[in-house]
TIRO-2110 file (N, C-alpha, C; in Angstrom, 1 decimal):
// TIRO-2110
52.6, -51.4, 88.5, N, 1, A
51.3, -51.1, 88.7, CA, 1, A
51.3, -49.6, 89.4, C, 1, A
52.1, -49.2, 90.2, N, 2, A
52.3, -48.0, 90.7, CA, 2, A
52.4, -46.8, 89.8, C, 2, A
53.5, -47.1, 88.5, N, 3, A
53.5, -46.3, 87.5, CA, 3, A
52.4, -46.2, 86.7, C, 3, A
51.5, -47.3, 86.5, N, 4, A
50.4, -47.2, 85.7, CA, 4, A
49.3, -46.4, 86.5, C, 4, A
49.0, -46.4, 87.8, N, 5, A
48.3, -45.5, 88.4, CA, 5, A
48.8, -44.1, 88.4, C, 5, A
49.9, -43.9, 88.4, N, 6, A
50.5, -42.5, 88.3, CA, 6, A
50.1, -42.0, 87.0, C, 6, A
50.4, -42.8, 86.0, N, 7, A
50.1, -42.2, 84.6, CA, 7, A
48.5, -42.1, 84.4, C, 7, A
47.8, -42.7, 84.9, N, 8, A
46.4, -42.6, 84.7, CA, 8, A
45.9, -41.2, 85.4, C, 8, A
46.4, -41.0, 86.7, N, 9, A
46.0, -39.9, 87.2, CA, 9, A
46.7, -38.6, 86.6, C, 9, A
47.7, -38.6, 85.9, N, 10, A
48.2, -37.5, 85.2, CA, 10, A
47.7, -37.3, 83.7, C, 10, A
47.2, -38.5, 83.1, N, 11, A
46.2, -38.3, 81.9, CA, 11, A
45.0, -37.5, 82.4, C, 11, A
44.3, -38.1, 83.4, N, 12, A
43.0, -37.2, 83.6, CA, 12, A
43.3, -36.0, 84.1, C, 12, A
44.4, -35.5, 84.7, N, 13, A
44.6, -34.0, 84.9, CA, 13, A
44.9, -33.3, 83.7, C, 13, A
45.4, -34.0, 82.7, N, 14, A
45.8, -33.4, 81.4, CA, 14, A
44.6, -33.1, 80.8, C, 14, A
43.8, -34.1, 80.7, N, 15, A
42.5, -34.1, 80.1, CA, 15, A
41.5, -32.8, 80.6, C, 15, A
41.6, -32.8, 81.9, N, 16, A
40.8, -31.7, 82.7, CA, 16, A
41.2, -30.4, 82.1, C, 16, A
42.6, -30.2, 82.4, N, 17, A
43.1, -28.9, 81.8, CA, 17, A
42.8, -28.6, 80.3, C, 17, A
43.1, -29.5, 79.4, N, 18, A
42.6, -29.4, 78.1, CA, 18, A
41.3, -28.8, 77.9, C, 18, A
40.3, -29.5, 78.6, N, 19, A
39.0, -29.0, 78.4, CA, 19, A
38.6, -27.3, 79.1, C, 19, A
39.6, -27.1, 80.2, N, 20, A
39.4, -25.9, 80.8, CA, 20, A
40.3, -24.7, 80.1, C, 20, A
40.9, -25.2, 79.3, N, 21, A
42.1, -24.0, 78.8, CA, 21, A
41.2, -22.9, 78.1, C, 21, A
41.7, -21.7, 78.5, N, 22, A
41.1, -20.5, 77.8, CA, 22, A
42.0, -20.2, 76.4, C, 22, A
41.7, -19.4, 75.9, N, 23, A
42.1, -18.8, 74.5, CA, 23, A
43.9, -18.4, 75.0, C, 23, A
43.9, -17.7, 75.8, N, 24, A
45.3, -17.0, 76.1, CA, 24, A
45.8, -17.7, 77.6, C, 24, A
47.0, -17.2, 78.0, N, 25, A
47.4, -17.6, 79.3, CA, 25, A
46.6, -17.1, 80.4, C, 25, A
46.2, -18.0, 81.3, N, 26, A
45.2, -17.6, 82.3, CA, 26, A
45.5, -18.3, 83.6, C, 26, A
45.1, -17.6, 84.6, N, 27, A
45.1, -18.2, 85.9, CA, 27, A
43.6, -19.0, 86.0, C, 27, A
43.5, -20.2, 85.9, N, 28, A
42.2, -20.9, 85.9, CA, 28, A
41.5, -21.4, 87.4, C, 28, A
42.3, -21.2, 88.3, N, 29, A
42.2, -21.5, 89.9, CA, 29, A
43.2, -20.8, 90.6, C, 29, A
42.6, -20.4, 91.7, N, 30, A
43.3, -19.7, 92.7, CA, 30, A
42.8, -19.7, 94.2, C, 30, A
43.1, -20.5, 94.9, N, 31, A
42.2, -20.9, 96.1, CA, 31, A
43.1, -21.1, 97.5, C, 31, A
42.5, -21.0, 98.3, N, 32, A
43.0, -21.2, 99.7, CA, 32, A
42.1, -22.3, 100.5, C, 32, A
42.6, -23.5, 100.7, N, 33, A
41.7, -24.5, 101.3, CA, 33, A
42.3, -24.9, 102.6, C, 33, A
41.5, -25.2, 103.6, N, 34, A
41.9, -25.7, 105.0, CA, 34, A
42.3, -27.2, 104.9, C, 34, A
43.5, -27.5, 105.6, N, 35, A
43.9, -28.9, 105.3, CA, 35, A
44.0, -29.4, 107.0, C, 35, A
44.0, -30.7, 107.2, N, 36, A
44.2, -31.2, 108.5, CA, 36, A
44.6, -32.7, 108.1, C, 36, A
45.3, -33.2, 109.0, N, 37, A
45.8, -34.6, 108.6, CA, 37, A
46.6, -35.3, 109.8, C, 37, A
47.1, -36.3, 109.7, N, 38, A
48.0, -36.9, 110.6, CA, 38, A
49.3, -37.6, 109.9, C, 38, A
50.6, -37.0, 110.2, N, 39, A
51.7, -37.5, 109.5, CA, 39, A
52.7, -38.3, 110.3, C, 39, A
53.3, -39.3, 110.0, N, 40, A
54.3, -40.0, 110.9, CA, 40, A
55.5, -39.4, 110.6, C, 40, A
56.3, -38.9, 111.6, N, 41, A
57.7, -38.2, 111.7, CA, 41, A
58.7, -39.4, 112.1, C, 41, A
59.6, -39.6, 111.1, N, 42, A
60.6, -40.8, 111.3, CA, 42, A
61.7, -40.0, 112.3, C, 42, A
61.7, -38.6, 112.3, N, 43, A
62.7, -37.9, 113.0, CA, 43, A
62.3, -38.0, 114.5, C, 43, A
61.1, -37.6, 114.8, N, 44, A
60.8, -37.6, 116.1, CA, 44, A
60.0, -38.9, 116.4, C, 44, A
59.8, -39.8, 115.8, N, 45, A
59.3, -41.2, 116.0, CA, 45, A
58.0, -41.2, 116.6, C, 45, A
56.9, -40.3, 115.9, N, 46, A
55.9, -39.9, 116.4, CA, 46, A
54.7, -39.6, 115.4, C, 46, A
53.5, -39.6, 115.7, N, 47, A
52.5, -39.1, 114.9, CA, 47, A
52.3, -37.5, 115.1, C, 47, A
52.0, -36.8, 114.1, N, 48, A
51.9, -35.4, 114.5, CA, 48, A
50.7, -34.9, 113.7, C, 48, A
49.7, -34.4, 114.8, N, 49, A
48.5, -34.2, 114.2, CA, 49, A
48.6, -32.7, 113.6, C, 49, A
48.3, -32.3, 112.3, N, 50, A
48.6, -31.2, 111.4, CA, 50, A
47.2, -30.4, 111.0, C, 50, A
47.3, -29.2, 111.0, N, 51, A
46.4, -28.4, 110.4, CA, 51, A
47.1, -27.1, 109.9, C, 51, A
46.4, -26.7, 108.6, N, 52, A
46.9, -25.4, 108.0, CA, 52, A
46.0, -25.0, 106.7, C, 52, A
46.9, -24.5, 105.9, N, 53, A
46.3, -24.0, 104.5, CA, 53, A
47.1, -24.4, 103.3, C, 53, A
46.3, -24.7, 102.5, N, 54, A
46.9, -25.2, 101.1, CA, 54, A
46.4, -23.9, 100.1, C, 54, A
47.5, -23.2, 99.7, N, 55, A
47.2, -22.3, 98.5, CA, 55, A
47.6, -22.9, 97.1, C, 55, A
46.7, -23.0, 96.3, N, 56, A
46.7, -23.7, 95.0, CA, 56, A
46.4, -22.6, 93.9, C, 56, A
47.5, -22.4, 93.0, N, 57, A
47.4, -21.8, 91.8, CA, 57, A
47.4, -22.7, 90.5, C, 57, A
46.5, -22.7, 89.4, N, 58, A
46.6, -23.3, 88.4, CA, 58, A
46.5, -22.6, 87.3, C, 58, A
47.2, -22.6, 86.0, N, 59, A
47.2, -21.7, 85.0, CA, 59, A
47.7, -22.6, 84.0, C, 59, A
46.9, -22.2, 82.7, N, 60, A
47.3, -22.7, 81.7, CA, 60, A
47.4, -21.7, 80.4, C, 60, A
48.4, -22.1, 79.3, N, 61, A
48.4, -21.4, 78.3, CA, 61, A
48.0, -22.2, 76.9, C, 61, A
47.4, -21.6, 76.1, N, 62, A
47.0, -22.4, 74.6, CA, 62, A
48.3, -21.9, 73.7, C, 62, A
49.0, -23.0, 73.0, N, 63, A
50.0, -22.6, 72.4, CA, 63, A
49.7, -22.1, 70.9, C, 63, A
48.2, -22.2, 70.4, N, 64, A
47.7, -21.5, 69.3, CA, 64, A
48.0, -22.7, 68.1, C, 64, A
48.4, -23.8, 68.5, N, 65, A
48.6, -25.1, 67.5, CA, 65, A
48.0, -26.3, 68.0, C, 65, A
46.9, -26.3, 69.0, N, 66, A
46.1, -27.2, 69.5, CA, 66, A
46.8, -27.9, 70.9, C, 66, A
47.7, -27.3, 71.3, N, 67, A
48.2, -27.8, 72.5, CA, 67, A
48.3, -26.6, 73.8, C, 67, A
48.4, -27.5, 74.8, N, 68, A
48.1, -26.7, 75.9, CA, 68, A
49.4, -27.0, 77.1, C, 68, A
49.7, -25.8, 77.6, N, 69, A
50.8, -26.0, 78.7, CA, 69, A
50.0, -25.6, 79.9, C, 69, A
50.4, -26.5, 81.0, N, 70, A
49.8, -25.9, 82.4, CA, 70, A
50.8, -26.2, 83.3, C, 70, A
50.4, -25.4, 84.4, N, 71, A
51.3, -25.2, 85.8, CA, 71, A
50.3, -25.4, 86.6, C, 71, A
50.7, -26.2, 87.8, N, 72, A
50.1, -26.1, 89.2, CA, 72, A
51.0, -25.9, 90.4, C, 72, A
51.0, -25.0, 91.0, N, 73, A
51.8, -24.4, 92.3, CA, 73, A
51.1, -24.8, 93.5, C, 73, A
51.4, -25.4, 94.4, N, 74, A
50.7, -25.5, 95.9, CA, 74, A
51.7, -25.2, 96.8, C, 74, A
51.2, -24.5, 97.7, N, 75, A
52.2, -24.1, 99.0, CA, 75, A
51.3, -24.4, 100.3, C, 75, A
51.8, -25.6, 101.0, N, 76, A
50.8, -25.8, 102.1, CA, 76, A
51.6, -25.3, 103.6, C, 76, A
51.0, -24.8, 104.3, N, 77, A
51.7, -24.4, 105.6, CA, 77, A
50.7, -24.9, 106.9, C, 77, A
51.6, -25.7, 107.5, N, 78, A
50.8, -26.2, 108.6, CA, 78, A
51.7, -26.0, 110.1, C, 78, A
50.7, -26.1, 111.2, N, 79, A
51.3, -26.2, 112.4, CA, 79, A
50.8, -27.7, 113.1, C, 79, A
51.5, -28.1, 113.9, N, 80, A
50.8, -29.5, 114.6, CA, 80, A
51.6, -29.5, 115.9, C, 80, A
50.9, -30.7, 116.4, N, 81, A
51.3, -31.4, 117.9, CA, 81, A
51.6, -32.8, 117.8, C, 81, A
52.7, -33.1, 118.5, N, 82, A
52.9, -34.5, 118.5, CA, 82, A
52.1, -35.4, 119.4, C, 82, A
51.4, -36.2, 118.9, N, 83, A
50.7, -37.0, 119.8, CA, 83, A
51.1, -37.5, 121.3, C, 83, A
52.3, -37.9, 121.1, N, 84, A
53.0, -38.6, 122.3, CA, 84, A
53.7, -37.6, 123.2, C, 84, A
54.4, -36.7, 122.3, N, 85, A
55.4, -35.8, 123.3, CA, 85, A
54.6, -34.5, 123.6, C, 85, A
53.7, -34.0, 122.9, N, 86, A
53.0, -32.7, 123.0, CA, 86, A
53.9, -31.5, 122.3, C, 86, A
55.0, -32.0, 121.7, N, 87, A
56.0, -30.9, 121.1, CA, 87, A
55.3, -30.2, 119.8, C, 87, A
55.2, -29.1, 119.8, N, 88, A
54.9, -28.3, 118.6, CA, 88, A
55.7, -28.0, 117.4, C, 88, A
54.9, -28.5, 116.3, N, 89, A
55.6, -28.4, 115.0, CA, 89, A
55.2, -27.3, 114.1, C, 89, A
56.1, -27.1, 113.1, N, 90, A
55.7, -26.5, 112.0, CA, 90, A
56.0, -27.0, 110.8, C, 90, A
55.6, -26.8, 109.8, N, 91, A
56.0, -27.3, 108.4, CA, 91, A
55.3, -26.5, 107.1, C, 91, A
56.0, -26.9, 106.0, N, 92, A
55.6, -26.4, 104.8, CA, 92, A
56.1, -27.4, 103.8, C, 92, A
55.0, -27.5, 102.7, N, 93, A
55.2, -28.3, 101.4, CA, 93, A
54.9, -27.3, 100.2, C, 93, A
55.9, -27.6, 99.3, N, 94, A
55.7, -26.9, 98.0, CA, 94, A
55.8, -28.0, 97.1, C, 94, A
54.7, -27.9, 96.3, N, 95, A
55.0, -28.8, 95.0, CA, 95, A
54.6, -27.8, 93.6, C, 95, A
55.2, -28.3, 92.6, N, 96, A
55.3, -27.6, 91.4, CA, 96, A
54.8, -28.8, 90.3, C, 96, A
53.8, -28.8, 89.8, N, 97, A
53.5, -29.7, 88.6, CA, 97, A
53.4, -28.9, 87.2, C, 97, A
53.8, -29.6, 86.3, N, 98, A
53.6, -29.0, 84.9, CA, 98, A
53.4, -29.9, 83.9, C, 98, A
52.9, -29.6, 82.6, N, 99, A
52.7, -30.6, 81.6, CA, 99, A
52.4, -29.7, 80.4, C, 99, A
52.6, -30.7, 79.4, N, 100, A
52.2, -30.1, 77.9, CA, 100, A
51.4, -31.3, 77.4, C, 100, A
50.2, -30.8, 76.9, N, 101, A
49.2, -32.0, 76.3, CA, 101, A
48.6, -31.3, 74.9, C, 101, A
48.1, -32.2, 74.3, N, 102, A
47.3, -31.8, 73.0, CA, 102, A
45.8, -32.4, 73.4, C, 102, A
44.8, -31.7, 73.2, N, 103, A
43.6, -32.1, 73.5, CA, 103, A
43.4, -33.6, 72.7, C, 103, A
42.9, -34.5, 73.3, N, 104, A
42.5, -35.6, 72.8, CA, 104, A
43.6, -36.6, 72.1, C, 104, A
44.7, -36.2, 72.1, N, 105, A
46.1, -36.9, 71.6, CA, 105, A
47.3, -36.7, 72.4, C, 105, A
48.0, -37.5, 71.8, N, 106, A
49.5, -37.5, 72.2, CA, 106, A
50.4, -36.8, 71.6, C, 106, A
51.7, -36.4, 71.8, N, 107, A
52.5, -36.8, 72.9, CA, 107, A
52.1, -35.8, 74.1, C, 107, A
52.6, -36.3, 75.3, N, 108, A
52.4, -35.5, 76.5, CA, 108, A
53.4, -35.7, 77.5, C, 108, A
53.8, -34.6, 78.2, N, 109, A
54.9, -34.7, 79.1, CA, 109, A
54.5, -34.0, 80.6, C, 109, A
54.7, -34.7, 81.6, N, 110, A
54.2, -34.4, 82.9, CA, 110, A
55.3, -34.4, 83.8, C, 110, A
55.5, -33.3, 84.8, N, 111, A
56.6, -33.3, 85.5, CA, 111, A
56.2, -32.7, 87.0, C, 111, A
56.3, -33.5, 88.0, N, 112, A
55.6, -33.1, 89.4, CA, 112, A
56.9, -33.2, 90.5, C, 112, A
57.1, -31.9, 91.1, N, 113, A
58.3, -31.9, 91.9, CA, 113, A
57.8, -31.4, 93.3, C, 113, A
57.9, -32.1, 94.5, N, 114, A
57.6, -31.4, 95.6, CA, 114, A
58.6, -31.8, 96.9, C, 114, A
58.4, -31.1, 97.7, N, 115, A
59.4, -31.0, 99.1, CA, 115, A
58.2, -30.6, 100.2, C, 115, A
58.5, -31.6, 101.3, N, 116, A
57.9, -31.3, 102.4, CA, 116, A
59.0, -31.1, 103.7, C, 116, A
58.9, -30.3, 104.3, N, 117, A
60.0, -29.9, 105.2, CA, 117, A
59.2, -29.5, 106.7, C, 117, A
59.3, -30.4, 107.6, N, 118, A
58.5, -30.3, 109.1, CA, 118, A
59.7, -30.1, 110.2, C, 118, A
59.6, -29.2, 111.2, N, 119, A
60.7, -29.1, 112.2, CA, 119, A
59.9, -28.7, 113.5, C, 119, A
60.6, -29.0, 114.6, N, 120, A
60.2, -28.8, 115.9, CA, 120, A
61.5, -28.0, 116.6, C, 120, A
61.5, -27.3, 117.9, N, 121, A
62.7, -26.6, 118.2, CA, 121, A
63.5, -27.6, 118.7, C, 121, A
63.4, -28.9, 119.0, N, 122, A
64.4, -29.7, 119.5, CA, 122, A
65.5, -30.0, 118.3, C, 122, A
66.8, -30.3, 118.7, N, 123, A
67.8, -30.8, 117.9, CA, 123, A
67.4, -32.0, 117.3, C, 123, A
67.9, -32.2, 116.0, N, 124, A
67.8, -33.4, 115.1, CA, 124, A
66.3, -33.8, 114.9, C, 124, A
65.5, -32.6, 114.8, N, 125, A
64.0, -33.1, 114.6, CA, 125, A
63.6, -32.3, 113.4, C, 125, A
64.3, -32.3, 112.3, N, 126, A
63.7, -31.7, 111.0, CA, 126, A
63.6, -32.8, 110.1, C, 126, A
62.5, -33.1, 109.6, N, 127, A
62.3, -34.1, 108.6, CA, 127, A
62.2, -33.4, 107.2, C, 127, A
62.9, -34.0, 106.1, N, 128, A
62.9, -33.4, 104.7, CA, 128, A
62.5, -34.5, 103.8, C, 128, A
61.3, -34.5, 103.2, N, 129, A
60.8, -35.5, 102.1, CA, 129, A
60.8, -34.7, 100.8, C, 129, A
61.3, -35.4, 99.7, N, 130, A
61.4, -35.0, 98.5, CA, 130, A
61.0, -36.1, 97.5, C, 130, A
60.0, -35.5, 96.5, N, 131, A
59.7, -36.2, 95.5, CA, 131, A
59.8, -35.6, 94.0, C, 131, A
59.8, -36.7, 93.2, N, 132, A
60.0, -36.3, 91.7, CA, 132, A
59.5, -37.2, 91.0, C, 132, A
58.4, -36.9, 90.1, N, 133, A
58.1, -37.6, 89.1, CA, 133, A
57.9, -37.2, 87.8, C, 133, A
58.4, -37.9, 86.7, N, 134, A
58.3, -37.1, 85.4, CA, 134, A
57.6, -38.6, 84.4, C, 134, A
56.8, -38.0, 83.6, N, 135, A
56.1, -39.2, 82.6, CA, 135, A
56.1, -38.5, 81.2, C, 135, A
56.8, -39.2, 80.3, N, 136, A
56.6, -38.8, 78.8, CA, 136, A
55.8, -40.2, 78.2, C, 136, A
54.8, -39.3, 77.4, N, 137, A
54.1, -40.3, 76.6, CA, 137, A
54.2, -39.9, 75.0, C, 137, A
54.7, -40.9, 74.3, N, 138, A
54.8, -40.6, 72.8, CA, 138, A
53.5, -40.5, 72.1, C, 138, A
53.8, -40.3, 70.8, N, 139, A
52.5, -39.8, 69.8, CA, 139, A
51.8, -41.2, 69.7, C, 139, A
52.0, -42.3, 70.2, N, 140, A
51.5, -43.6, 69.8, CA, 140, A
50.7, -43.9, 71.1, C, 140, A
50.6, -43.0, 72.4, N, 141, A
50.4, -43.4, 73.5, CA, 141, A
51.0, -44.3, 74.4, C, 141, A
52.3, -44.6, 74.0, N, 142, A
53.0, -45.5, 74.9, CA, 142, A
54.0, -44.5, 75.8, C, 142, A
54.1, -45.2, 77.1, N, 143, A
54.8, -44.5, 78.2, CA, 143, A
56.1, -44.7, 77.6, C, 143, A
56.9, -43.9, 77.3, N, 144, A
58.4, -43.9, 77.2, CA, 144, A
59.4, -43.6, 78.2, C, 144, A
59.1, -42.7, 79.1, N, 145, A
60.1, -42.3, 80.2, CA, 145, A
59.0, -42.3, 81.5, C, 145, A
59.7, -42.8, 82.7, N, 146, A
59.0, -42.5, 83.9, CA, 146, A
60.0, -42.6, 84.7, C, 146, A
60.2, -41.4, 85.4, N, 147, A
61.0, -41.3, 86.5, CA, 147, A
60.0, -41.1, 87.9, C, 147, A
60.5, -41.7, 88.9, N, 148, A
59.7, -41.7, 90.2, CA, 148, A
60.9, -41.8, 91.2, C, 148, A
61.2, -40.7, 91.8, N, 149, A
62.2, -40.6, 93.2, CA, 149, A
61.7, -40.1, 94.1, C, 149, A
61.9, -40.8, 95.2, N, 150, A
61.4, -40.1, 96.5, CA, 150, A
62.5, -40.4, 97.5, C, 150, A
62.8, -39.7, 98.4, N, 151, A
63.9, -39.4, 99.3, CA, 151, A
63.2, -38.7, 100.6, C, 151, A
63.7, -39.4, 101.8, N, 152, A
63.3, -38.7, 103.0, CA, 152, A
64.5, -38.9, 104.1, C, 152, A
64.4, -38.2, 104.9, N, 153, A
65.4, -38.0, 106.0, CA, 153, A
65.5, -37.1, 106.9, C, 153, A
66.2, -37.3, 108.2, N, 154, A
66.3, -36.5, 109.1, CA, 154, A
67.4, -35.3, 108.9, C, 154, A
67.3, -34.1, 109.0, N, 155, A
68.3, -33.1, 109.0, CA, 155, A
68.9, -32.8, 110.2, C, 155, A
70.2, -32.9, 110.5, N, 156, A
70.8, -33.0, 111.8, CA, 156, A
71.5, -31.5, 111.9, C, 156, A
END
């Protein structure tokens, strides 16, 4: 079910990019957005209140044969405070997503890779979370490849 949900989101993103694609390579969005949230840290064993900025750049290129290549690059930089300890944290997340689609048809390929790294001045308190998702849809619209890897750990 999770793989189907991921595929659905990726297809919607692809359709959106296909509709927004200019005739040449172009940045179609370049924004800085305030972010805030709550994140559980396995390393610190507490929730951290975060705030910061997400910088998102989306670009696309028309291949001249009815296809579109798109890239999305996001950098999120945050600071935070541990709810229990009051310790100050800093963090950064980087995400790169790319895809190749044809307007209204398949095949399509999507790859999404991201890393989150958060740390505090205390030893053994750096958490690293990495994710990789890759989906390939053949010309018949069948999902032929799904890779969904997630890892998390404390860097000592």
